[in-house]
N, C-alpha and C positions, 0 to 999 in steps of 0.2 A: 572905623568902617564897619558897616552892618550889611547883612544880607536878609532878604525877606524869607521867612519860613512859613510853610503852610502844611498842615496835616489834615488830610481829607479821607473820609470813609464813604462807602456807598450811601450812608445816612446823612452825609453833609460834612461841613467843616468842623473840625475839633479844635484847631489851633491856627492862629494867624497873627504873626508879629515879626518884628525885626530882631535879629540876634547877631552876636559876635561869633558864635560857634555852635555847631550842631554835632552831637555824637550819637551814633547809632550802631547796632550790630548787624552787619551784613552776613550773608552766608559765607563770605571769605574771611570774616573777622571784624573787629572793631574799626570804625572809620570816623574820623573827625573832619569836619568841613568848616573851613574859614571862608570869609568873603573872597571873591575872585578865584575860587577853586575851579580846576578844569572840569569841563562837562563830563558827566558819567551817569549811568543808570545801574543800580544794583538791587538785587532782591534782599529783603530784610528778613531776619528771624524774629521769633517771638521774644521780645525783650523790651527794655525801657529806652526811649529816645530822650536825650538830654539837650535842652536848648538853653545856652548860656547868654546872659545879657546883663551888662553893667553890674557885676557883682552878685547877681542872683541866678538861679537855675530853675527852670520849669522841667518837670519830668512827666512823660506821657507813656502809658503802657500801650504797646503796639503789638498786634497779633499778625505778624507777617506783612507782606505787601512789597512795595518797591519804593526806592528813593531816587528821585531825579535831581541831579545837581547841575545848575547853570551858574555862571560867574556871579549873578546878582540874585539868584533865587534857589531855594531848596524846597522841593515838593515831595511829601511823603504820601503815597497812595496806599492806605492800609485797609486790610480786611475789617479790622476793628481797632479802635483807639479810644483811650479814656484818660482824662486828666485826674489827678488825685481826688479832687472833690466830687467827681462823678462816679467813683467806684463804690459799689455796694459791698462793703467788707464782709458782711455775713453771707451774702450770696457767693462771694469768691471763696470763702472758707468752706462752704457746702460743696462747691464745685471741686475744690481740691480734695476734700474727703471722698467724694464719689469717684474721682479719677484714681486715687490711691487704692480704693477698694477694688475697682475694676482691674488694676494692674496686679493686685495681690492674688486674684483668682487664676487658677490654671485651666481656664475654659478656652478652648481653641476658637470658639465663636466670637470672642472679644477681640476687637480691633486694637491691638496694643499700640500701634502708632498714633491712632486717634486719641486713645487714653493718655498717652505721654504728652501729646500736644495740649490736651485739656488741662493736664496737670501743670505744664509750663505756663499756660495762659493764667491760670489761677494764682500760681506763685508770683508771677510778674505783677499781676494786679494787686496782690497783697503787699508786695515790696514797694510799689509806687504809692499805694494808699498810706503806707506807714511813714512816708517822707513828708506828710503834711504837717 
């Protein structure tokens, strides 16, 4: 049995396919969704979403958003999402370095939460790109 999975950003669709299972990290913890799951809506953290199908797995870097689950469909509405082949690894490395440098400074004008989120996004992008 399969469920339809859709990952959408403000820029358009990133992923659309059927899957046996979807794993994502919500603000309450890791969640695995199988076909016929009870309906729910949950906020997502910056992490990788894994879509499993017939012995293979697609990994998508997601920068927050929400996951809506219905018995026959999983929709992820993300602020940003990238598949491994779409990730600019050099750009992600540079973003990681910039975020680390901002976090190392003892400047009160630096928004630490924003820098931590930028660091997490860069690390997830690098982790997902490495799985290709």
